[in-house]
N, C-alpha and C positions, 0 to 999 in steps of 0.2 A: 313860859313853856320850856320844858326841857328840850335841849337840842338833841338831835339823833343823827345816826349815820344815814337815815333816809333822805336827808337833804343833799347828800353827796352821791346821788344816783348817777348811773352812766349817762353820758351826754347823748341826747337824741338830736340828730342833725336837724337844723331848722328847715322846714319845708317851704316851698313857695306856696303861700297861703292863698288859695283861690276861693275857698268857702267864705260866706259872709261873716262879719264880726259876731253875729248872733242870729238865731232863728226863733220864731214864735210858733209854738205848738201847744198841745195839751198833754198832761200827764195824769196818771190814775192815782188819786189819793183815796184814803179810807173815809167813808161816811161816818160821822159821829154816831155811836150806837151804845146801847146798854148791854153789858155782858162782854165776855172775852170772845173774839172771833175764832172760829174753827174752820180750817180748810181740810177737806178730805183728800189726801194725797194718793188714795187708791182709786179714785174715780177717774174716768178717761180724760176729762179736761181739768182735773185737780181743782175743781171749784166748789162742787156740792152746794150750789146756790150762792156761793160767795160773791158772785158778780154783783149782787144787790148791795154788797158792802162797800162798793167802790164807785166813785164818780170822777169825771175828768175836770181839771181846772186849767185855765190858760197860763202858760209860763213862757218866759224868755230864757233860752239856753245859750250861754256865751261860748264862743269858739275859743277853746283853750290853747290852740296852736300859737296864738299870738304871744303867749308867755309860758310855753309848755315846760320849760326847765325850772320854773319857779315853784311848782307844786310839790308838796311834801306829804307823805303818807301819815306823818305825825301831826301835821297842821290842818290841811284840808281833808285828810283821810284817804288820799289817793295820789299816785304819781305815775307819770309815763316814763318808760325807759326803753332802751333798745336791746333786743336779744334775738339772736338767730339760732333757731333750734336745728339739731341734726336729724330730727324726725321728719321724714319726707311725707308720710301719710298718717292720718288720724282715724283710720277705720279698723284698728285692732286694739282692743282694750289692754291686752297683755303687753303689747309693745309700748303703749302709752305709759303703763306703769313701770316698765323696765327702763325705758330711755328717758321719757319726758319728765317723770317724777324726779329723777336724779338731777336733771338740768334745772328744774325749778327750785329744788332745794339749794343748789349752789347759787342761783340767781338771788334768792331771798337772803341768803347769808351775806352776799355782796351788797345788796341794796339796803338792808336794814341793820347790819351789824349783829345779827342774831348769832348766839353761840351754838345753837342747834336748830334744825328745821326738820319737820316730818310732814311730807305731803300725804294726805289720807283720802282724797276724793277728787273726782273730776267729772265734768259734764261737757259733752259735745252738743252744740246747738246749731240749728239751721232753720231758716224761715221755711215753713211747710215741709220740713224734712220728715223722713220715716226711718225707722230703725233698720240698719243693715245687718249683715251676718256677723260682723265682728264688733260692733259698737252700737249702743243705744243713742239715738239722736233725739234731742228735745228741742222744742221751739223756744225762741227768746221769751223772756218774762216782761210783760208790759205793765206790771204793777210796781209802784215805788216800794222798796223793801230793803232791809238789811238782814243778812243771813243768820245772825245770832243776836241774842239779847244778853242783858246783864246776868240772867240766870242760865241760859242755855250754853253760853260760852264755856264756863267751868264744867257744866254737865257733859259737854262733848269731850272735854279733856279726860274726864273720868271714864267715859265710854271707850275711848281709844286706848288709854294707857292702863286702865284698871283702877279701881278705887284706892288701892294701897299706894300705887305710884302717884296718883293724883294727890293723895293726902300728903305725901312727901313733898310735893311741889306747892302745897297750899301756902299762899302768901308770896310765891315766886312770881316772876315777871314773865308773862307769856301773852301772845297775841294769836288770833286766827286771821290769816291773810289770804285773800283771793288773788290769783294772777289770771287775768283775762287777756286773750289775744285772738286776732283773726287767724283762721286757718288759711284763708286766701284774702288778698286785698286788691283794691282798696274797699273798705267797708262803706257802703252807701245806703244800704237798707238796714233798718233796726239798729242804728248805732246806740251806744251806751251813754246815758246822761248820769252825771254824778253830782250830788249836792255837797257843796263846801261845808264841811263839818262845823266850821265856825259860825255858819248861818242857821244851824239847826238847834232848836231849844229842846231840853229834856222832855217837855210835855208834847213834843211833836211825834214822839215814838209811840206806837201802839203795839203792844205784845199780842201775838196771835198764835194759837196752837196749830201745828201741822200733824194731822193724824195719819200715820203710816200703819201698815198691817201689823208690824211687830213693835212699834214704839211711837211715842209722841214727841215731836220736836217743837221748838218755839222760835219764831222770828219776829222782827219788827216790821210793821207797815207804818204808814205815815199819815198824820193829820196835816191838812193844808195850812200853810203859813206863807203869807206873801213875802216874807223876808228871806225865804230860801234862795240861795244863789246856785244856779245850775250851770254845769260846765260839760262840754263834750269835745272830743278830738276827732274832727271829720277825716274821712279817707284814711283810717288806720290801715297799715300794711302788716304783712305776716311777720316782719322782723321787729314789730313794736309790741310792747306788753304793758298793761295797766295793772299796777299794784293797788289793791283796794282793802282797806282795813275793815274787817268784819267784827272784831272784838279785840279789846285790849284790857288786860287786868290792871294796868297802871292807871291810877286816878290822880294824875299830876298836872292836868290841863291839856294834855295832848288829845288828839282825836281818838275816840274809842269805837265809834260806829260810823258807817258811811252809807247813807241812803243812795240807791241807784236803781235804774230801770232802763229797759229798751224803750225807744220812742220812734214815732213816725216823723221823719225829717221832711218838711215840705219842699226841700230843694233836691230830693232824691230823683235822679233821672228815671224816666219811664222804663228804660231798658236795663236798669241796674240789676246785677246778679243778686240772688238771695244771700243774706249774711250767713257765713259759716264761721263759728268760733269755738274755742275751747277754754274752759276755766278750771283751775285747780284750787283746792283749799288746803291750807297748810297750817300746822302749829309752828310758831316761831318762839324760841326760848331766849331769854336775855339774862345776863349775869347781873 
């Protein structure tokens, strides 16, 4: 595998690990079916009957805190790093775009060695949250998925930059990377589980259409495979961030996609606060 700057991410102080070495829970995999799945993103619950396309399977999720500095976005598909944002509140979309986008572009340049980064999207999520005046709040996603596919990654590039500019970059090296962080910590409800990309086979990915009012997107869901190795980082704080590979144009053995999902942690305290988090998506370009 080609080595990358992603291995040299900022040191995250080793916490006192109080969570167990692993937890046993269930994750939502896709049921084998005939035909390409379609999810109606305009419906209130964004399911349109898609619930019948999923079933849970028991899994063990390993506590990544025990070796948190060893993960690489180019090997496992994700990495944990430390980053303190100057943004005090996440209830104003305009302020998020003005301040937080710039911070995330610099973070991704530092962590990946990218020559250029363009943040183009963000989501604020909360368990049971409702939309406020300044920002749309979405619930966590409890289905195993990856945000892009081999087809929709380049398509998103063309949508964002225009077909002419995308054609100029055809054959170039670029990735779509998600940066996920708590707004408040520690995260004890709906933590994020990530599948080690080295344990996921090509046939485990299931392409599905996302039907919006004005366009159709495509993401990957997942077939069940007992060889999947799942990892989580318990009690994440607001000064920690997860880098998650959503797509990579380079086909040289590095991670190109990263399956991930929120999950129910059986060790969550009864009085735990709802999870609040923000994620951005960015294009990262490489020389």
